[in-house]
C-alpha positions as CSV (number, residue, x, y, z in Angstrom):
1,M,12.1,-21.8,-7.7
2,K,9.5,-22.7,-5.0
3,R,11.5,-20.5,-2.8
4,N,11.3,-17.7,-5.3
5,L,7.8,-18.2,-5.8
6,L,7.0,-18.0,-2.1
7,I,9.0,-14.7,-2.0
8,V,7.1,-13.3,-4.8
9,V,3.9,-14.3,-3.2
10,A,5.0,-12.7,0.2
11,V,6.1,-9.5,-1.3
12,L,2.7,-9.2,-3.5
13,A,0.6,-10.1,-0.3
14,A,2.7,-7.4,1.6
15,L,2.2,-4.8,-1.1
16,T,-1.4,-5.7,-1.1
17,L,-2.1,-5.2,2.6
18,V,-0.1,-1.8,2.4
19,N,-2.0,-0.4,-0.4
20,V,-5.6,-1.2,1.1
21,K,-7.2,1.9,2.0
22,A,-9.4,2.2,5.1
23,K,-12.8,3.6,3.9
24,A,-14.5,5.9,6.5
25,Q,-18.1,5.5,6.9
26,V,-20.5,8.8,6.6
27,A,-23.1,9.1,9.0
28,T,-25.5,12.1,9.6
29,G,-28.0,12.6,12.1
30,P,-29.8,15.9,13.7
31,V,-28.5,17.4,17.0
32,P,-31.1,19.5,18.6
33,V,-29.9,23.0,20.0
34,K,-32.3,24.6,22.1
35,I,-32.1,28.1,23.6
36,I,-34.6,28.9,26.8
37,L,-35.2,32.2,27.5
38,T,-36.8,33.5,30.8
39,D,-37.6,37.2,31.5
40,V,-34.8,38.8,33.6
41,L,-36.1,41.8,35.8
42,A,-33.9,43.3,38.7
43,I,-33.4,46.6,40.5
44,T,-30.2,46.8,42.9
45,L,-29.7,49.5,45.3
46,N,-26.3,50.4,45.0
47,S,-26.0,53.0,47.6
48,N,-28.1,53.3,50.7
49,A,-26.9,56.6,51.3
50,E,-29.0,58.6,53.7
51,V,-30.6,61.5,52.1
52,L,-30.6,64.4,54.8
53,F,-32.1,67.9,54.2
54,N,-30.9,70.0,57.2
55,Y,-32.9,73.1,57.7
56,A,-30.8,74.9,60.4
57,A,-30.6,78.6,59.3
58,V,-32.7,81.2,57.5
59,A,-30.8,80.8,54.5
60,D,-31.8,77.0,54.4
61,Y,-35.5,77.9,54.0
62,Q,-34.8,80.6,51.4
63,T,-33.6,78.4,48.6
64,P,-34.4,75.1,47.2
65,K,-32.2,72.1,48.4
66,T,-31.0,69.3,46.4
67,V,-29.4,66.0,47.5
68,S,-27.7,63.9,44.7
69,V,-26.8,60.4,45.0
70,A,-24.6,59.1,42.0
71,N,-25.3,55.6,40.7
72,Q,-27.8,54.7,43.5
73,L,-29.7,52.2,41.4
74,S,-29.0,49.5,38.7
75,V,-31.7,48.0,36.5
76,I,-31.3,44.7,34.7
77,S,-34.2,44.0,32.3
78,T,-34.7,41.6,29.0
79,K,-37.7,43.7,28.1
80,A,-38.7,47.4,28.1
81,Y,-39.2,48.7,31.7
82,S,-40.3,51.4,33.9
83,V,-38.8,52.6,37.5
84,K,-41.0,53.8,40.2
85,V,-40.6,55.2,43.7
86,T,-42.9,55.3,46.5
87,A,-42.9,55.9,50.4
88,N,-43.8,53.1,52.5
89,A,-45.2,55.3,55.3
90,L,-46.0,59.0,55.9
91,F,-43.3,61.0,57.4
92,T,-43.1,60.5,61.2
93,V,-45.3,62.7,63.1
94,I,-43.7,65.1,65.8
95,A,-45.7,65.8,68.7
96,G,-47.3,69.5,68.5
97,N,-48.0,69.2,64.7
98,A,-51.6,69.5,63.5
99,T,-50.6,67.8,60.1
100,P,-47.7,65.7,59.1
101,V,-45.1,66.9,56.7
102,P,-46.5,65.9,53.2
103,L,-44.6,63.3,51.2
104,S,-45.0,65.4,48.1
105,V,-42.6,67.9,49.6
106,V,-39.9,65.6,48.3
107,N,-39.2,65.4,44.5
108,V,-37.1,62.6,43.0
109,A,-35.3,62.8,39.5
110,A,-33.3,60.1,37.8
111,T,-30.6,60.6,35.4
112,A,-28.8,57.7,33.5
113,T,-25.1,57.2,33.4
114,N,-25.3,56.0,29.9
115,P,-27.9,57.8,28.3
116,A,-28.0,55.5,25.3
117,N,-29.4,52.6,27.6
118,A,-31.7,54.9,29.5
119,A,-35.3,55.1,29.9
120,T,-37.4,58.2,29.2
121,L,-36.8,60.1,32.3
122,A,-39.7,62.1,34.1
123,G,-37.7,64.9,35.5
124,A,-38.3,65.9,39.2
125,V,-41.6,64.1,40.3
126,P,-43.0,64.7,43.5
127,L,-43.7,61.7,45.8
128,S,-47.2,60.7,46.2
129,D,-48.9,61.6,49.5
130,A,-50.8,58.3,49.5
131,I,-48.3,55.6,51.0
132,N,-47.4,52.7,48.8
133,T,-48.6,54.7,45.7
134,P,-45.7,54.6,43.1
135,V,-44.7,57.5,40.8
136,T,-42.9,56.9,37.7
137,I,-39.5,58.4,37.5
138,A,-38.3,56.7,34.3
139,S,-40.3,54.7,31.5
140,A,-39.9,53.0,28.2
141,G,-36.4,51.7,29.2
142,V,-34.6,49.7,26.4
143,P,-33.7,46.1,27.4
144,T,-30.5,46.1,29.1
145,L,-27.9,44.1,30.9
146,K,-27.2,46.9,33.3
147,T,-28.0,50.7,33.3
148,D,-27.0,52.8,36.4
149,Y,-29.4,55.7,37.5
150,S,-28.2,58.5,39.8
151,L,-31.0,60.2,41.9
152,A,-31.5,63.7,42.7
153,Y,-33.9,64.5,45.8
154,S,-35.2,67.9,46.0
155,I,-37.5,70.2,48.0
156,P,-38.0,72.9,45.6
157,D,-40.9,74.6,47.8
158,V,-40.4,74.7,51.8
159,T,-44.0,76.1,52.4
160,P,-45.2,72.7,53.8
161,L,-42.3,72.8,56.2
162,I,-43.2,76.3,57.7
163,G,-45.0,75.9,61.1
164,K,-43.7,72.4,61.8
165,A,-42.4,71.3,65.1
166,P,-38.7,71.1,65.3
167,G,-37.2,67.5,64.9
168,T,-36.3,64.8,62.5
169,Y,-39.1,63.8,60.1
170,T,-38.1,60.4,58.3
171,T,-39.7,57.8,56.0
172,N,-38.3,55.2,53.6
173,L,-38.5,55.2,49.8
174,I,-39.1,52.0,48.0
175,Y,-37.9,51.7,44.4
176,S,-39.3,49.1,42.1
177,V,-39.1,48.2,38.2
178,T,-41.8,46.9,36.2
179,Q,-42.1,45.5,32.6
180,P,-45.2,46.8,30.8
């Protein structure tokens, strides 16, 4: 009988241990999530292709010239932006010229490869004759992770080139992007 009683007690103890349910503890607490934003603004020159206007024959002087460079610039900006261009020096002076070739003989126009992301384009804008004085070629650009611009360089009027000594006249153009 004792043995049966011990067996019953052992079975009941085993069943009690099996039926005990573990209760999970519930705990809550705040987890801070932060987003830190910094303005991003960049312009990348995708192509440093030389822009060459060659006036070798009468016909060259009789028609406007345009040199286009596809996807020359890329802009990245987290805010509205403007694209500007300036010359960092006057055209080189060649002996025999009383006055240098004016920078304003060259016009620059931008077109966006994705017009939906583009800025307001200014059309063909002459360079400023004052060095390091930028002119705006695109303004009010919408924030973008990347908008490419093709550039067209033109000389619509050759009058300032007439009477100049033969030779190669050069300058460098500097592009910049600004946020208002």
